[in-house]
Structure formats: structure tokens, C-alpha cells
Backbone of each chain as ProteinMPNN parsed JSONL, in Angstrom:
{"seq_chain_A": "MTDMADIFLLTKPPGHHRAKLCFKLLKRSKDAVLYLCGDGVYCMFDGFDGLLPHERIYACKEDTDARGVQTEGAATVATVLVDFYEQLAKDMMIGSDKVYTF", "coords_chain_A": {"N_chain_A": [[-23.081, -2.006, -2.658], [-22.303, -2.625, -6.042], [-21.756, -5.717, -7.853], [-18.363, -6.702, -8.551], [-17.012, -4.222, -8.412], [-14.498, -1.645, -8.604], [-12.289, -1.115, -6.039], [-11.047, 1.607, -4.276], [-8.671, 2.522, -2.065], [-7.694, 5.107, -0.111], [-5.131, 6.729, 1.541], [-3.828, 9.08, 1.703], [-3.385, 12.66, 1.774], [-5.163, 15.284, -0.115], [-3.306, 16.775, -1.707], [-1.182, 15.143, -2.21], [0.964, 13.23, -4.339], [0.22, 10.598, -4.717], [-2.459, 10.602, -4.096], [-3.448, 12.092, -6.189], [-2.877, 10.4, -8.324], [-4.487, 8.283, -7.641], [-7.038, 9.442, -8.016], [-6.961, 9.889, -10.746], [-7.0, 7.265, -11.774], [-9.372, 6.406, -10.689], [-11.268, 7.942, -12.021], [-11.256, 6.716, -14.461], [-12.411, 4.322, -14.024], [-15.146, 2.075, -14.415], [-16.864, 1.399, -12.453], [-16.673, 2.366, -9.432], [-15.626, 2.465, -6.011], [-14.835, 4.441, -3.251], [-12.676, 4.413, -0.547], [-11.795, 6.145, 2.312], [-9.234, 6.649, 4.539], [-7.004, 7.239, 7.309], [-4.84, 9.909, 6.47], [-6.261, 10.327, 4.198], [-8.838, 11.122, 4.681], [-8.833, 13.851, 4.717], [-9.389, 14.597, 2.168], [-12.052, 15.012, 2.062], [-12.525, 17.681, 2.567], [-11.974, 18.928, 0.199], [-14.017, 18.189, -1.391], [-15.507, 16.306, -4.037], [-16.103, 17.018, -6.568], [-18.29, 15.912, -7.946], [-17.306, 13.468, -8.663], [-17.848, 10.963, -7.579], [-20.908, 9.691, -6.258], [-22.011, 10.479, -2.9], [-22.766, 8.205, -1.619], [-21.049, 6.294, -2.454], [-18.645, 6.791, -1.411], [-16.672, 6.246, 1.308], [-15.762, 7.025, 4.617], [-13.477, 6.767, 7.304], [-14.491, 6.807, 10.597], [-13.002, 7.033, 12.977], [-10.704, 8.173, 12.054], [-11.596, 10.589, 10.905], [-12.551, 11.853, 13.168], [-10.208, 12.066, 14.703], [-8.786, 13.895, 13.227], [-10.323, 16.136, 13.21], [-12.155, 16.477, 11.179], [-15.145, 17.583, 10.223], [-17.947, 15.756, 10.667], [-20.685, 16.143, 10.358], [-21.296, 18.035, 8.36], [-19.933, 16.721, 6.444], [-21.509, 14.695, 5.675], [-22.75, 15.074, 3.285], [-20.795, 14.62, 1.54], [-19.412, 12.247, 1.942], [-19.942, 8.915, 3.189], [-19.74, 8.35, 6.514], [-18.213, 5.931, 8.448], [-18.48, 3.876, 11.304], [-17.814, 1.248, 11.439], [-15.727, 0.921, 9.581], [-13.498, -0.636, 8.619], [-14.478, -3.195, 8.718], [-16.47, -3.061, 6.811], [-14.943, -2.447, 4.559], [-13.336, -4.752, 4.339], [-15.281, -6.655, 3.861], [-16.362, -5.79, 1.405], [-14.081, -6.024, -0.18], [-13.694, -8.764, -0.14], [-16.018, -9.882, -1.14], [-17.211, -8.513, -3.326], [-15.449, -7.276, -5.239], [-13.615, -6.206, -8.084], [-11.054, -5.14, -8.649], [-8.542, -3.977, -6.401], [-7.248, -1.008, -5.389], [-4.669, 0.446, -3.683], [-3.637, 3.26, -2.011]], "CA_chain_A": [[-22.098, -1.949, -3.749], [-22.596, -3.589, -7.104], [-20.716, -6.727, -8.011], [-17.184, -6.449, -9.364], [-16.587, -2.822, -8.427], [-13.094, -1.368, -8.288], [-12.184, -0.452, -4.736], [-9.904, 2.497, -4.128], [-8.413, 2.86, -0.668], [-6.787, 6.253, -0.142], [-4.67, 7.113, 2.872], [-2.998, 10.262, 1.519], [-4.181, 13.901, 1.658], [-5.456, 15.583, -1.52], [-2.179, 17.306, -2.468], [-0.122, 14.131, -2.363], [0.953, 12.713, -5.707], [-0.512, 9.321, -4.766], [-3.896, 10.911, -4.13], [-3.745, 12.523, -7.561], [-2.867, 9.197, -9.161], [-5.704, 7.546, -7.273], [-8.205, 10.055, -8.666], [-6.854, 9.662, -12.194], [-7.454, 5.904, -12.055], [-10.781, 6.306, -10.302], [-12.078, 8.538, -13.1], [-11.291, 5.786, -15.587], [-13.111, 3.111, -13.627], [-16.58, 2.078, -14.755], [-17.669, 1.143, -11.25], [-15.687, 2.601, -8.382], [-15.991, 2.826, -4.64], [-13.656, 5.064, -2.641], [-12.567, 4.334, 0.901], [-10.85, 7.133, 2.833], [-8.818, 6.497, 5.919], [-5.763, 7.959, 7.577], [-4.877, 11.277, 5.954], [-7.184, 10.389, 3.067], [-10.085, 11.786, 5.069], [-8.73, 15.285, 4.398], [-9.972, 14.805, 0.842], [-13.443, 15.429, 2.219], [-12.586, 19.137, 2.529], [-11.937, 19.365, -1.194], [-15.176, 17.725, -2.146], [-15.051, 15.402, -5.092], [-16.538, 17.567, -7.867], [-19.175, 14.99, -8.662], [-16.554, 12.294, -9.11], [-18.646, 9.817, -7.153], [-21.947, 10.096, -5.286], [-21.5, 10.286, -1.536], [-23.041, 6.832, -1.17], [-19.971, 5.41, -2.879], [-17.416, 7.243, -0.759], [-16.745, 5.915, 2.718], [-14.666, 7.577, 5.409], [-13.307, 6.1, 8.591], [-14.872, 7.776, 11.623], [-11.949, 7.311, 13.953], [-9.723, 9.072, 11.425], [-12.188, 11.925, 10.758], [-12.585, 12.433, 14.517], [-8.844, 12.398, 15.134], [-8.29, 15.028, 12.445], [-11.243, 17.262, 13.288], [-12.947, 16.622, 9.953], [-16.497, 17.643, 10.777], [-18.706, 14.737, 9.945], [-22.074, 16.498, 10.036], [-21.287, 18.625, 7.011], [-19.331, 15.76, 5.516], [-22.515, 13.7, 5.276], [-23.107, 15.277, 1.878], [-19.616, 14.325, 0.728], [-19.058, 10.841, 2.098], [-20.618, 8.175, 4.263], [-18.737, 8.112, 7.559], [-18.512, 4.625, 9.028], [-17.824, 3.415, 12.525], [-17.264, -0.081, 11.128], [-15.094, 1.16, 8.273], [-12.635, -1.731, 8.162], [-15.329, -4.365, 8.477], [-17.131, -2.844, 5.519], [-13.912, -2.547, 3.527], [-12.955, -6.156, 4.195], [-16.42, -7.357, 3.255], [-16.44, -5.42, -0.009], [-12.932, -6.59, -0.876], [-13.797, -10.225, -0.232], [-17.218, -10.376, -1.814], [-17.701, -7.916, -4.561], [-14.544, -6.344, -5.907], [-12.832, -6.661, -9.221], [-9.674, -4.793, -8.323], [-8.358, -3.139, -5.222], [-6.101, -0.11, -5.528], [-4.361, 1.008, -2.365], [-2.685, 4.375, -2.084]], "C_chain_A": [[-22.422, -3.014, -4.789], [-21.469, -4.601, -7.185], [-19.563, -6.186, -8.822], [-16.84, -4.974, -9.478], [-15.091, -2.752, -8.199], [-13.069, -0.61, -6.97], [-10.909, 0.375, -4.709], [-9.796, 2.844, -2.648], [-7.349, 3.949, -0.652], [-6.44, 6.685, 1.269], [-3.866, 8.407, 2.835], [-3.876, 11.509, 1.35], [-4.265, 14.343, 0.201], [-4.274, 16.109, -2.329], [-1.106, 16.285, -2.789], [-0.19, 13.517, -3.762], [0.231, 11.366, -5.796], [-2.012, 9.55, -4.772], [-4.293, 11.305, -5.553], [-3.782, 11.321, -8.504], [-4.119, 8.362, -8.895], [-6.913, 8.112, -8.015], [-8.153, 9.888, -10.183], [-7.389, 8.281, -12.549], [-8.933, 5.753, -11.745], [-11.679, 6.848, -11.399], [-12.228, 7.573, -14.27], [-12.086, 4.527, -15.273], [-14.583, 3.199, -13.974], [-17.449, 1.946, -13.505], [-16.732, 1.223, -10.055], [-16.345, 2.879, -7.046], [-14.714, 3.337, -3.983], [-13.742, 4.954, -1.131], [-11.468, 5.299, 1.353], [-10.507, 6.801, 4.274], [-7.47, 7.177, 6.091], [-5.892, 9.39, 7.079], [-5.791, 11.415, 4.73], [-8.478, 11.091, 3.409], [-10.033, 13.287, 4.813], [-9.298, 15.59, 3.007], [-11.421, 15.248, 0.932], [-13.572, 16.953, 2.2], [-12.647, 19.635, 1.09], [-13.237, 19.112, -1.907], [-14.659, 16.87, -3.285], [-15.564, 15.801, -6.466], [-17.388, 16.592, -8.657], [-18.486, 13.733, -9.162], [-17.315, 11.01, -8.802], [-19.762, 10.339, -6.265], [-21.493, 9.752, -3.876], [-21.758, 8.873, -1.029], [-21.926, 5.861, -1.562], [-18.604, 5.887, -2.377], [-17.597, 6.994, 0.727], [-15.53, 6.491, 3.434], [-14.657, 6.908, 6.774], [-13.532, 7.102, 9.723], [-13.737, 8.058, 12.601], [-10.883, 8.237, 13.359], [-10.298, 10.471, 11.199], [-12.224, 12.611, 12.121], [-11.197, 12.902, 14.932], [-8.358, 13.674, 14.461], [-9.234, 16.221, 12.469], [-11.984, 17.508, 11.991], [-14.405, 16.485, 10.363], [-17.441, 16.74, 10.02], [-20.139, 15.136, 9.65], [-22.156, 17.073, 8.636], [-20.784, 17.627, 5.982], [-20.338, 14.73, 5.046], [-22.913, 13.873, 3.819], [-21.951, 14.891, 0.964], [-19.295, 12.829, 0.761], [-19.919, 10.228, 3.193], [-19.564, 7.811, 5.298], [-19.132, 6.859, 8.331], [-17.752, 4.388, 10.321], [-17.147, 2.063, 12.25], [-16.58, -0.063, 9.766], [-14.333, -0.075, 7.772], [-13.417, -3.018, 7.929], [-15.993, -4.264, 7.108], [-16.137, -2.999, 4.374], [-13.555, -4.006, 3.27], [-14.057, -6.944, 3.489], [-16.488, -7.053, 1.756], [-15.268, -6.006, -0.79], [-13.124, -8.081, -1.118], [-14.934, -10.653, -1.154], [-17.401, -9.789, -3.2], [-16.753, -6.991, -5.279], [-13.872, -7.008, -7.08], [-11.356, -6.393, -8.944], [-9.661, -3.927, -7.079], [-7.089, -2.322, -5.444], [-5.879, 0.537, -4.171], [-3.305, 2.089, -2.511], [-2.436, 4.893, -0.661]], "O_chain_A": [[-22.767, -4.148, -4.457], [-20.376, -4.382, -6.662], [-19.746, -5.321, -9.678], [-16.418, -4.521, -10.542], [-14.488, -3.684, -7.667], [-13.743, 0.407, -6.809], [-9.833, -0.1, -5.072], [-10.727, 3.395, -2.059], [-6.233, 3.739, -1.125], [-7.316, 6.97, 2.085], [-3.279, 8.791, 3.847], [-4.99, 11.415, 0.836], [-3.521, 13.835, -0.638], [-4.241, 15.907, -3.543], [-0.205, 16.565, -3.579], [-1.276, 13.311, -4.302], [-0.313, 11.03, -6.847], [-2.758, 8.783, -5.381], [-5.342, 10.898, -6.052], [-4.638, 11.249, -9.386], [-4.723, 7.811, -9.815], [-7.715, 7.363, -8.574], [-9.193, 9.759, -10.829], [-8.144, 8.134, -13.51], [-9.657, 5.055, -12.455], [-12.735, 6.279, -11.678], [-13.227, 7.616, -14.989], [-12.398, 3.75, -16.175], [-15.199, 4.257, -13.847], [-18.618, 2.332, -13.503], [-16.072, 0.242, -9.712], [-17.439, 3.435, -6.956], [-13.646, 2.745, -4.136], [-14.735, 5.342, -0.514], [-10.352, 5.267, 0.837], [-11.39, 6.686, 5.124], [-6.87, 7.636, 5.12], [-6.939, 10.015, 7.248], [-6.055, 12.532, 4.285], [-9.155, 11.605, 2.518], [-11.077, 13.93, 4.703], [-9.647, 16.735, 2.719], [-11.96, 15.803, -0.026], [-14.633, 17.469, 1.848], [-13.294, 20.641, 0.8], [-13.532, 19.748, -2.919], [-13.446, 16.742, -3.452], [-15.476, 15.026, -7.418], [-17.238, 16.455, -9.871], [-19.033, 13.014, -9.998], [-17.416, 10.104, -9.629], [-19.576, 11.345, -5.58], [-20.688, 8.842, -3.679], [-21.069, 8.392, -0.129], [-21.869, 4.74, -1.058], [-17.558, 5.447, -2.853], [-18.556, 7.471, 1.334], [-14.412, 6.449, 2.92], [-15.699, 6.537, 7.315], [-12.847, 8.122, 9.801], [-13.537, 9.203, 13.007], [-10.239, 8.994, 14.085], [-9.56, 11.452, 11.293], [-11.96, 13.809, 12.222], [-11.036, 14.006, 15.451], [-7.605, 14.445, 15.055], [-8.969, 17.224, 11.807], [-12.403, 18.635, 11.724], [-14.848, 15.42, 10.791], [-17.696, 16.96, 8.836], [-20.767, 14.537, 8.777], [-22.982, 16.652, 7.825], [-21.156, 17.676, 4.809], [-20.059, 13.969, 4.12], [-23.366, 12.921, 3.184], [-22.114, 14.842, -0.255], [-18.954, 12.23, -0.258], [-20.533, 10.925, 4.001], [-18.623, 7.071, 5.014], [-20.261, 6.747, 8.809], [-16.555, 4.657, 10.423], [-16.062, 1.777, 12.758], [-16.825, -0.92, 8.917], [-14.513, -0.5, 6.631], [-13.072, -3.825, 7.065], [-16.069, -5.235, 6.355], [-16.447, -3.604, 3.348], [-13.48, -4.441, 2.121], [-13.788, -7.787, 2.633], [-16.652, -7.96, 0.94], [-15.436, -6.437, -1.931], [-12.759, -8.599, -2.173], [-14.831, -11.656, -1.86], [-17.717, -10.512, -4.145], [-17.192, -6.009, -5.878], [-13.596, -8.208, -7.072], [-10.523, -7.298, -8.997], [-10.632, -3.243, -6.755], [-6.007, -2.868, -5.658], [-6.799, 1.108, -3.587], [-2.227, 1.861, -3.06], [-1.666, 5.835, -0.473]]}, "seq_chain_B": "MRSVFYLLDIAPYGSEKAYGVLNAAIVSLKMGVTLGLYGDGVYLALAGQDSRALGVPNLADLIYAYPELQVLAHEPSMLERGLLKEGLIENIELADEAEFLAAMEMSDSIIIL", "coords_chain_B": {"N_chain_B": [[-2.075, -17.099, -14.982], [-1.195, -14.716, -12.651], [-0.753, -11.217, -13.017], [1.501, -8.569, -12.126], [1.954, -5.217, -11.112], [4.413, -3.145, -10.204], [4.814, -0.132, -8.557], [7.004, 2.52, -8.481], [7.529, 5.452, -6.847], [9.324, 7.021, -5.636], [12.462, 8.587, -5.239], [15.557, 6.993, -6.173], [18.164, 5.615, -4.042], [18.075, 7.505, -1.913], [16.463, 6.282, -0.132], [15.697, 2.899, 0.806], [13.712, 1.96, -0.756], [13.549, 1.841, -3.576], [15.412, -0.125, -4.182], [14.232, -2.271, -2.851], [11.797, -2.535, -4.253], [12.735, -3.103, -6.83], [14.034, -5.557, -6.429], [11.854, -7.067, -5.607], [10.365, -7.022, -7.95], [12.066, -8.413, -9.645], [12.129, -10.992, -8.524], [9.615, -11.661, -9.117], [9.533, -12.267, -11.745], [8.671, -14.541, -13.112], [5.988, -14.299, -13.102], [3.709, -12.182, -14.87], [5.256, -9.257, -14.969], [5.53, -5.807, -14.361], [7.439, -2.937, -13.919], [6.726, 0.188, -12.86], [7.768, 3.465, -13.217], [7.246, 6.408, -11.574], [6.457, 9.815, -10.877], [8.898, 10.919, -8.622], [10.181, 8.518, -8.905], [11.051, 8.183, -11.496], [13.659, 8.977, -11.66], [15.206, 6.774, -11.432], [15.576, 5.884, -13.954], [17.763, 7.026, -15.141], [20.823, 6.903, -16.947], [24.245, 5.857, -16.374], [24.657, 5.582, -13.606], [26.524, 5.451, -10.62], [27.172, 3.943, -7.838], [29.16, 3.309, -6.084], [30.632, 4.789, -4.187], [28.732, 5.181, -2.265], [28.439, 2.73, -1.22], [26.401, 0.971, -1.773], [24.221, -1.236, -3.645], [24.296, -0.953, -7.22], [21.613, 0.254, -8.803], [20.892, 0.549, -11.444], [22.426, -1.382, -12.656], [21.082, -3.651, -11.915], [18.77, -3.44, -13.423], [19.868, -3.604, -15.981], [20.833, -6.199, -15.797], [18.621, -7.793, -15.917], [17.08, -7.929, -18.545], [14.642, -8.83, -19.34], [12.821, -7.782, -17.665], [10.125, -5.686, -17.674], [10.211, -2.285, -17.783], [8.595, 0.657, -17.24], [8.603, 4.077, -17.815], [7.079, 6.97, -16.633], [6.24, 9.356, -18.796], [5.308, 12.119, -18.558], [6.143, 12.657, -15.923], [8.863, 12.556, -16.238], [9.261, 14.668, -17.928], [8.479, 16.83, -16.321], [10.593, 16.854, -14.606], [12.737, 17.464, -16.125], [14.096, 15.444, -17.519], [14.046, 14.335, -20.009], [15.94, 14.972, -21.856], [18.148, 13.732, -21.01], [20.563, 11.011, -20.774], [19.287, 7.756, -20.823], [18.649, 4.586, -19.25], [18.873, 1.842, -21.419], [16.93, -0.276, -21.668], [14.568, 0.776, -20.757], [11.232, 1.755, -21.174], [9.416, 4.518, -22.408], [6.326, 5.858, -21.343], [3.316, 7.428, -22.14], [0.784, 9.364, -20.389], [-1.743, 8.046, -20.712], [-0.986, 5.493, -21.595], [0.521, 4.619, -19.442], [-1.291, 4.566, -17.306], [-3.078, 2.703, -18.348], [-1.502, 0.412, -18.375], [-1.256, -0.031, -15.651], [-3.911, -0.604, -15.05], [-4.302, -2.961, -16.412], [-2.955, -4.91, -15.075], [-3.191, -7.602, -12.704], [-2.602, -7.188, -10.059], [-1.542, -4.461, -8.052], [1.26, -3.027, -6.665], [2.467, -0.828, -4.34], [5.095, 0.497, -2.675]], "CA_chain_B": [[-0.969, -16.522, -14.204], [-1.525, -13.354, -12.278], [0.268, -10.216, -13.346], [1.691, -7.594, -11.049], [2.536, -3.923, -11.476], [5.059, -2.484, -9.072], [4.951, 1.301, -8.801], [8.012, 3.225, -7.694], [7.335, 6.894, -6.979], [10.287, 7.634, -4.732], [13.769, 8.631, -5.89], [16.455, 5.931, -5.716], [19.352, 5.846, -3.215], [17.786, 8.24, -0.678], [15.878, 5.296, 0.774], [15.881, 1.549, 0.253], [12.475, 1.515, -1.411], [13.795, 1.487, -4.972], [16.094, -1.42, -4.145], [13.239, -3.267, -2.47], [10.842, -2.733, -5.346], [13.438, -3.778, -7.929], [14.212, -6.956, -6.056], [10.533, -7.714, -5.627], [9.996, -7.197, -9.355], [12.924, -9.447, -10.227], [11.696, -12.33, -8.083], [8.283, -11.885, -9.689], [9.657, -12.331, -13.203], [7.91, -15.661, -13.678], [4.639, -13.773, -13.322], [3.8, -11.026, -15.76], [5.593, -8.164, -14.059], [5.916, -4.507, -14.898], [7.865, -1.934, -12.944], [6.366, 1.514, -13.33], [8.47, 4.577, -12.567], [6.274, 7.507, -11.568], [6.9, 10.881, -9.962], [10.348, 10.901, -8.396], [10.712, 7.207, -9.281], [11.648, 8.216, -12.836], [15.113, 9.192, -11.572], [15.862, 5.469, -11.575], [15.8, 5.625, -15.371], [18.977, 7.706, -15.611], [22.004, 6.08, -17.22], [25.491, 6.341, -15.776], [24.638, 5.572, -12.135], [27.705, 4.845, -10.009], [26.855, 4.028, -6.411], [30.251, 2.702, -5.304], [31.01, 5.61, -3.029], [27.693, 5.037, -1.243], [28.503, 1.379, -0.673], [25.111, 0.289, -1.974], [24.156, -1.801, -4.992], [23.963, -0.085, -8.339], [20.272, -0.178, -9.209], [20.867, 0.462, -12.91], [22.996, -2.682, -12.999], [20.011, -4.65, -11.748], [17.887, -3.332, -14.59], [20.627, -4.159, -17.114], [21.021, -7.647, -15.607], [17.361, -8.489, -16.194], [16.44, -7.22, -19.656], [13.263, -9.292, -19.517], [11.957, -6.997, -16.78], [9.56, -4.526, -18.356], [10.236, -1.077, -16.965], [7.918, 1.779, -17.907], [8.8, 5.368, -17.15], [5.975, 7.905, -16.902], [6.862, 10.45, -19.541], [5.053, 13.448, -17.97], [6.985, 12.825, -14.729], [10.213, 12.819, -16.712], [9.256, 16.021, -18.486], [8.435, 17.76, -15.179], [11.902, 16.848, -13.937], [13.763, 17.823, -17.098], [14.95, 14.279, -17.759], [13.892, 13.772, -21.357], [17.138, 15.208, -22.645], [19.257, 13.011, -20.377], [20.744, 9.623, -21.171], [18.481, 6.849, -20.02], [18.933, 3.151, -19.357], [18.288, 1.486, -22.719], [15.733, -1.125, -21.684], [13.395, 1.422, -20.159], [10.297, 2.31, -22.16], [8.652, 5.693, -21.974], [4.884, 5.696, -21.529], [2.573, 8.641, -21.854], [-0.153, 9.213, -19.275], [-2.764, 7.032, -20.997], [-0.337, 4.171, -21.66], [0.954, 4.243, -18.095], [-2.483, 4.203, -16.526], [-3.628, 1.464, -18.912], [-0.65, -0.689, -17.908], [-1.652, -0.3, -14.262], [-5.249, -1.215, -15.027], [-4.287, -4.307, -17.004], [-2.344, -5.864, -14.146], [-4.097, -8.148, -11.702], [-2.253, -6.624, -8.746], [-0.664, -3.276, -8.06], [1.957, -2.924, -5.387], [3.167, 0.451, -4.149], [5.737, 0.419, -1.352]], "C_chain_B": [[-1.295, -15.061, -13.905], [-0.374, -12.418, -12.625], [0.341, -9.192, -12.229], [2.386, -6.351, -11.596], [3.11, -3.325, -10.208], [5.241, -1.018, -9.43], [6.025, 1.859, -7.877], [7.832, 4.716, -7.916], [8.262, 7.673, -6.058], [11.66, 7.544, -5.392], [14.688, 7.548, -5.333], [17.586, 6.474, -4.844], [19.099, 6.654, -1.943], [17.099, 7.37, 0.361], [16.072, 3.947, 0.108], [14.69, 1.093, -0.571], [12.723, 1.104, -2.857], [14.467, 0.116, -5.056], [15.101, -2.531, -3.813], [12.267, -3.578, -3.591], [11.496, -3.466, -6.515], [13.624, -5.257, -7.629], [12.893, -7.716, -6.082], [10.102, -7.979, -7.07], [10.801, -8.337, -9.978], [12.488, -10.837, -9.784], [10.308, -12.656, -8.619], [8.335, -12.136, -11.182], [8.873, -13.476, -13.835], [6.437, -15.307, -13.823], [4.776, -12.71, -14.414], [4.072, -9.813, -14.904], [5.99, -6.928, -14.848], [6.339, -3.633, -13.738], [7.57, -0.569, -13.536], [7.087, 2.583, -12.535], [7.598, 5.82, -12.704], [6.757, 8.57, -10.596], [8.413, 10.845, -9.833], [10.98, 9.552, -8.729], [11.386, 7.208, -10.637], [13.153, 8.475, -12.806], [15.875, 7.874, -11.685], [16.214, 5.176, -13.041], [17.117, 6.2, -15.901], [20.122, 6.726, -15.815], [23.188, 6.642, -16.446], [25.487, 6.39, -14.262], [25.902, 4.866, -11.623], [27.574, 5.006, -8.503], [27.992, 3.512, -5.537], [30.605, 3.505, -4.061], [29.977, 5.515, -1.91], [27.758, 3.671, -0.578], [27.188, 0.637, -0.772], [25.071, -0.253, -3.398], [23.77, -0.758, -6.038], [22.634, -0.564, -8.928], [20.156, -0.275, -10.725], [21.417, -0.89, -13.362], [21.952, -3.785, -12.876], [19.075, -4.62, -12.953], [18.585, -3.9, -15.824], [20.722, -5.672, -17.022], [19.772, -8.437, -15.954], [16.62, -7.771, -17.326], [15.008, -7.683, -19.897], [12.292, -8.565, -18.594], [11.448, -5.788, -17.553], [9.534, -3.339, -17.398], [9.638, 0.058, -17.783], [8.184, 3.045, -17.123], [7.695, 6.313, -17.606], [6.541, 9.174, -17.521], [6.551, 11.837, -18.958], [5.899, 13.696, -16.705], [8.416, 13.16, -15.136], [10.314, 14.238, -17.234], [9.286, 17.043, -17.357], [9.804, 17.914, -14.536], [13.048, 17.136, -14.901], [14.65, 16.665, -17.498], [14.914, 13.782, -19.193], [15.136, 13.994, -22.222], [18.36, 14.474, -22.079], [19.381, 11.598, -20.948], [19.972, 8.712, -20.236], [18.951, 5.415, -20.205], [18.165, 2.609, -20.559], [17.013, 0.667, -22.626], [14.501, -0.509, -21.037], [12.537, 2.028, -21.264], [9.615, 3.54, -21.575], [7.17, 5.44, -22.252], [4.213, 7.033, -21.251], [1.522, 8.334, -20.787], [-1.125, 8.062, -19.522], [-2.171, 5.625, -20.994], [0.026, 3.686, -20.264], [-0.236, 3.794, -17.262], [-3.085, 2.889, -17.035], [-2.814, 0.256, -18.446], [-0.984, -1.042, -16.464], [-2.975, -1.055, -14.23], [-5.219, -2.651, -15.521], [-3.694, -5.342, -16.059], [-3.367, -6.355, -13.137], [-3.857, -7.522, -10.339], [-1.376, -5.406, -8.944], [-0.041, -3.184, -6.688], [2.725, -1.617, -5.365], [3.775, 0.39, -2.763], [5.828, 1.829, -0.739]], "O_chain_B": [[-1.628, -14.284, -14.8], [0.801, -12.776, -12.54], [-0.619, -8.977, -11.489], [3.286, -6.436, -12.432], [2.384, -3.034, -9.258], [5.766, -0.699, -10.497], [5.966, 1.695, -6.659], [7.964, 5.198, -9.041], [8.013, 8.836, -5.742], [11.983, 6.541, -6.028], [14.608, 7.218, -4.15], [17.918, 7.658, -4.91], [19.845, 6.504, -0.975], [17.133, 7.656, 1.557], [16.556, 3.865, -1.021], [14.66, -0.047, -1.036], [12.157, 0.112, -3.318], [14.12, -0.7, -5.909], [15.129, -3.601, -4.422], [11.95, -4.739, -3.85], [10.884, -4.345, -7.121], [13.393, -6.106, -8.491], [12.83, -8.863, -6.524], [9.542, -9.032, -7.374], [10.264, -9.131, -10.751], [12.479, -11.766, -10.592], [9.88, -13.81, -8.574], [7.291, -12.213, -11.829], [8.455, -13.373, -14.988], [5.717, -15.95, -14.587], [5.893, -12.392, -14.822], [3.185, -9.376, -14.17], [6.689, -7.003, -15.859], [5.677, -3.594, -12.701], [8.099, -0.211, -14.588], [7.02, 2.597, -11.306], [7.256, 6.231, -13.813], [7.4, 8.251, -9.596], [9.124, 10.751, -10.833], [12.204, 9.458, -8.825], [12.208, 6.335, -10.916], [13.849, 8.228, -13.792], [17.065, 7.87, -12.003], [17.052, 4.32, -13.324], [17.527, 5.872, -17.014], [20.367, 5.846, -14.99], [23.138, 7.758, -15.929], [26.242, 7.166, -13.676], [26.29, 3.816, -12.137], [27.835, 6.079, -7.959], [27.788, 3.298, -4.342], [30.85, 2.934, -2.998], [30.3, 5.74, -0.743], [27.198, 3.473, 0.501], [26.893, -0.228, 0.052], [25.807, 0.221, -4.263], [23.023, 0.182, -5.766], [22.552, -1.659, -9.483], [19.398, -1.1, -11.234], [20.932, -1.471, -14.333], [21.953, -4.74, -13.653], [18.643, -5.666, -13.437], [17.962, -4.6, -16.622], [20.697, -6.36, -18.043], [19.856, -9.628, -16.254], [15.634, -7.078, -17.076], [14.243, -7.004, -20.582], [11.077, -8.715, -18.726], [12.233, -4.967, -18.028], [8.91, -3.392, -16.339], [10.112, 0.376, -18.874], [8.01, 3.079, -15.905], [7.414, 6.441, -18.797], [7.227, 9.957, -16.863], [7.457, 12.664, -18.871], [6.321, 14.825, -16.455], [9.096, 13.943, -14.472], [11.311, 14.926, -17.018], [10.034, 18.018, -17.425], [10.134, 18.968, -13.991], [14.214, 17.055, -14.515], [15.83, 16.861, -17.789], [15.682, 12.891, -19.554], [15.351, 13.283, -23.203], [19.465, 14.587, -22.61], [18.436, 11.061, -21.525], [20.001, 8.877, -19.017], [19.58, 5.082, -21.209], [16.972, 2.87, -20.715], [16.094, 0.879, -23.417], [13.508, -1.197, -20.799], [13.031, 2.714, -22.159], [9.283, 3.581, -20.39], [6.814, 4.871, -23.284], [4.505, 7.69, -20.251], [1.387, 7.195, -20.341], [-1.314, 7.205, -18.659], [-2.768, 4.688, -20.464], [-0.134, 2.51, -19.937], [-0.185, 2.76, -16.595], [-3.544, 2.064, -16.246], [-3.376, -0.8, -18.155], [-0.994, -2.217, -16.095], [-3.137, -2.018, -13.481], [-6.029, -3.471, -15.09], [-3.92, -6.539, -16.237], [-4.288, -5.631, -12.761], [-4.789, -7.346, -9.555], [-0.577, -5.333, -9.878], [-0.733, -3.253, -5.672], [3.529, -1.334, -6.254], [3.054, 0.247, -1.776], [6.335, 1.988, 0.371]]}, "name": "protein", "num_of_chains": 2, "seq": "MTDMADIFLLTKPPGHHRAKLCFKLLKRSKDAVLYLCGDGVYCMFDGFDGLLPHERIYACKEDTDARGVQTEGAATVATVLVDFYEQLAKDMMIGSDKVYTFMRSVFYLLDIAPYGSEKAYGVLNAAIVSLKMGVTLGLYGDGVYLALAGQDSRALGVPNLADLIYAYPELQVLAHEPSMLERGLLKEGLIENIELADEAEFLAAMEMSDSIIIL"}
């Protein structure tokens, strides 16, 4: 992740009004990284319409497993992490400008 | 001084979240604070609230009591809910989509309960 990126943490499914607000703000960001956990992993089914490259979208493996979100196909949509929270904490501490949590 | 944007997207009185967010915003007044009403949160903007029968504080009174609190209501959310023709609390400003999002981006912190 580049320095001073905006981190977006999304825990809501794609139809939720907070998810929609998250994507509105993300589109306006010059340098965004998206973290999906909880019900946010359901957003992987929608795809992201080129919003971000998959290398800048991270999903929490324990949440994708729990919800049956198939991670093999999802590899083209997001990077699924076993150490999701460690990575999130590291990015928040070292290289983020703003953190938006939905 | 860090600024904070509190987002309320839940209707008032059905839960305590609006009361909690308002109180949090009020104690943050020494910082640059904005309360953003979004989605169902825009119902807080309605004038003429009378919560006595519920036995809970009148949230509009809190907004009137602190006129220095900047409260922005998301205009598209109000339009979706048919509220633009209703009486609103005077110190509430309407913000279109771009203005509302810009206000969020300009704050150092965003808090959504």
C-alpha cells in the first residue's frame, strides 16, 4: 500500500445504505484501499466494476468461510487474508491518511 | 485541533442512537464538530417534536440549545422521504450530495454509531 492511502473498512452487505455511502466516498478518494469483513464480504459477489484493482481489496478469510463466499473465484475480486486484522492494523498505523469505518 | 463528523443514519426515538450521537456531538463542541443527518437520520431535522409522552428527552430541544452545533441534513435523503415540504428545525443546514460528502472528507475523524 502506498503512503497516506484512505482506508475503507466495510462490514455491511452491498444493499445496505452504509455500503452505498462507503462506495460513494471511495470513488472520490485519490488513493483507496478497501477492507471487507463481517457482512462486507458479500460485496465480493457483486464485483466492484473496476472500482479498485483486486490487489487493493482485502477480505477476511474467516468471514468469507463462515458465509460460504467461495474464495477461489474471489481471487480475481479481492485478496483474501488469513491475517486480515494484522494487515488492517498495520496499514492503519503506518500508512493511512484517513480511516472510514462502515 | 482535530475535527470530527458524526453521522446519524438512524431515525430518532426508535433507538437511543440519535440521543447518543447528539450528546457526543455536544461534548465535542470545542473541537470542530459537524453532525450529519443521512438516510433515516434526516427525520431528526423535523420541527415540532414533542417527546413528553415517551418520557425521553426532546432531541430537537438539544439542537436548539446548542446553536453553535453545525447540523447538516442530506438533501437527497430528505427528498426521498418527502420531508422538504415539512417544517424543519431552523439551525439545520441542507447539503446536497457533493456538499455532504465533502464535509465528511474534510473532517479528521468520522464517527458512525
